[in-house]
N, C-alpha and C positions, 0 to 999 in steps of 0.2 A: 587554556584552563590546565592547573593541577591537581592531579589525584593521588592520594595516598596508596599506598600498598605496601601490606605485607605478606613475606611468604614465612611457611612454616614444612616440616617433614612429619606426617598423620601416621598413625598404629607406632608409633614407636616410643622411645624415651632417650634414644641417642639422635644427637645432630646428625644430619648428613645420612641416615639410616630411614626405613621408612619411606612414604609416598611426598613428593612435595606438591605444594598448592601455593599459587597466589592469589590472596584474596583483597579486592577491594570493597573497603567498608561502607564506601560513598560515593556510589556509581552513579548518582543522578547525571542526565547531563548525555550522557554514552547512547551513542546509537547501537542497534546491531551491530553493524558493519564496524564499529572501533572496537565493541568486545570481541568482536572475531580476529583483529587486530593482534589485539592485547596479547587473548590468550596464547596466537601464532608465536607472539615475542617471549613471552617467557616460555613457552613449547615444553611446560610442564602436561602428566596426561588431561589435568583438567586444572583452570581458573573460574574463580567465580565472584559473581559482581553482587553488591548488597543493596536493596532500593529500600524505603519506606515501605512498611505492606502496605497490601492494596484492602483487604478483608480482615481488619483489625489484628492480626496475627503479630508476631514479631518481628519478622523481616520479610521482604520476598527475596529473593534468591535464585540469580541464572545462573548456569554451569555450562559454559563452555570447555570444549576439548582444543585441540588446535585444529580441528577439521571442520566441526561443526555444535551446536548449542545438544545439549542433551536433557531430557525432562526430569532425569533423576541419578545421585552418584552415592556413593558411600562415604569417601572420605573427603569429598570438597563439602559436604553438609558436618563431618567429625570437625574436620580444619577450620570452616566457617563459626562453627561456635566458638571453637576453643580459643579463636582471634579477638572476636567480639569480645567475647568473656576478659582476656586478659588486656584487652586495651580499654578495659572500663566501661564499655558498651551498655551491660545490664547491672549495673550499679556495683556494689560489696556482693561477693556471695560469700555465705559465711560453711555452708555445706553443702547445698543443690540446690540448681535450679533448674528448669524444665523451660526450654522456649520451643517454638515453632515456626519453621521456614516454610513459606507459601510458595510451591514450584510446580514446574508442569504439569507432576506426575501425581500433584497430590499434597496434601500436610505433611511434614516432615517433622514429628516430634523430638528434641534431642537433648538428653538428661545432663545438665552437666555437673560433676562432682569435683568439691574442693578441699582444701585439707591448709589449714594455716593460712591463706590466701592465697594461695597456690592448685590451680587446675590441676587435677590427678587425671581424671577419667573425662569423655564424653561418648554417650552412647545414643547410637539414634533407632528409630523404632520404622521400619518401611512404611512408605506412605500407603503400599498397596497391600493385599492378599497374597500368598503364593498361589502362582499359576501355573498347571502342569502343560505347556505344550508337547507339538510333534515329536518324535525321535529321529535322529539322524543316523543313517548308515555310518558303523562302525569305521568302514574301509575310509569312507570320506572324513573322517576327523582327520584318524591317522598319518593317511597322509599331507591334510594342511600341516600337521605338526613334523612331518617327518619320523614318523614313526611305524609300526609294524602291528598287526591288527591283531595279533596276542599282546600286545601291551596294553591294550582297552579291556579293562572286565566291564561283566554285564551281568555280574549273578544279581544285582540288587536293581540295577537299572540301565536301558541303553542310553548312548550321547541325547541329551535329550532338551529343550530349551525349556528354559524357567527362567519368571521374572516375579520380582516383589516392586517393581517399579523402572525395573530396566534388564532385557533380558540377554541371557546367555545360553551358548547350550555347555551341559554340564557331561563330562565327561571322567570315570576314575580311570586310573591306572593301575597296573600291578604291583608297582613296586616307585622307590624313588630314582631308582637308576633309571626308568623310562621316563621320570619324570626331567631329570638334569638332562636327558639328550633330545628331548622336546625343542625343535628349530623351526622357525616358520618355514611353509613354500607357498609362495605367494599365487602361484598358477593354481593350486589345490583351494586355495582362499578365493580365489576369483570363481574356480567354479561352484563354488557353495554358495556364492553369492548369487551366481546364475542360475541357481536350482532355486532360487528365494530363500534362503538359509540364511538366516542371520549370524554373521562370520563373526562373532566375540566371542573364542573359546576360551572356555574355564577346565585347567584338567588340575585334578589331584588323587593324590593318594593316602590313603589310612595309615598312620603311625602309630609308635608310642615309644618316644624319644625324652631321654631326661637330658637338660641343656644345666651347664653347670653352673646358672644361679637357682636350680631344682625344679625348677619348671618343666612340664612335659608338654609337648605338644600333640594334639592328636591328630591332625592334619596337615600337611604340606601341598601347597597348591601354585599354580601359573597362571596367567590369563595374557591372551595375546587377539590384539585388536588392531591390526596393522591397516585395514580397512576403514578405519574410524580415525586415522592418526595416531594409534598408540602400538607402537612393536611390541613393547610387553610391559604388563605394568605392574609395579612393588607391591601395590596393596589393593586389591578391589574388593570396598566396603559392599557395594550393591550385590557384587555377585559371592560374598561369602556371607550375605545375610541371607540371599536365597538359595546358598547351599545348605545354610542350617535347616530351612525350611524345607528343602528336598529329604533332607538325609533324617528328618524328624518324621516326614510322612512316612515314609519306610521301616520306621521303629516298630518293634512288634507290640511293646506299649500303646496302649491304645487313649490315654493319657499322661501326661507328666511336662513337665519342661526342663529342656535338654542343651545343655553348652558344650562347645570345642573351641579350644584353644588353636588356632589356625598360624602356621608359618609362611609368609609369602616372600618375592622378593629377593631371595637366598641367592639363586642364581647369577641377579643380576649385581649384586656386590650391596642391595639395599634392605638388609634383613628388614620384615616387617613382623610385627605381631597383631592379629585381629582376636576377638571374643566373641563368639557368634552367639547367641540364644536363639532356641524356638519352643512356640508353646503349644500342645495337641492337647485336644478337649474332646473325647468320642469320638477319634480317629482324625479328626478332621485339625488340620494346622491353624491354628487362630491366630498366633501374632509370630514375628522376626523380630532380631536385632541385630547390631552391632558395632560393637564399641571398641576404644582403646585411648592408647596418649599420645600427645602430640606437642612438639616441641618449636618453641620461633625461631625462625633463623637470621631475617631478614624484615627491615623495612625503611622504605624510600618514598621516593614519588615520582610519579609519572608526569612527561611533559607532553603535552596536547595542545597542538594549534586550532 
């Protein structure tokens, strides 16, 4: 059997930046074992496998890391929508189109925007409402990323598990220097797991930095998940989507629409730009979104006996 695949870089306008993704647009006939093998072969943070819809939506999508299948992730949805659109799977897109992917975490809606026949951006709507889980001792998080306790800021929130479809521990750091010094301490990650804590750590610090192109970043972030087969992720859409919800939750305004321009992957040499949005009504976060650009890198054929 032969299966066509595409690879792309997500949350960037520059090839070899952002977060790489492999997409198999027609994965019918593949077993779960084969999909896991293929994801391990590509060895990207995630690979996606696209099937015909089961419940009348656009497509059914399954997402695998090199270690396991996961219910939802951000850059795989943004990248899969881009690849399918660029390959003509949705026909001609004049200005915009919204598609809906069936996934384990629920329905994921992705808005595709095009200009002059070129896909410009894709933005997903989180499949689940923001959930705020338990807090994690700051000392444990600091140890897991080789930092000191005083590198962690707890004015707004303590390290906390949050999710819009996939849970992460969110931790605010005091400055960009602390973010850059973060390094994996595997024994401490194992200790977190043994305590029953989901050991996917999202670190962020608030900044206001102008880039040469005139854009300003609001957040610098890193995400470590070595026990999920991802030592560090260059752009984590699902985490930053939840981060937007968490930040909106803590805003003083009881209602409004808020957005953040987030830089991730810089320390890895794969700079990424993610645009997070959140809506809040009467003190409750009612929606979260994450979006950005994608560039095509390669296409080819997988040969399976």
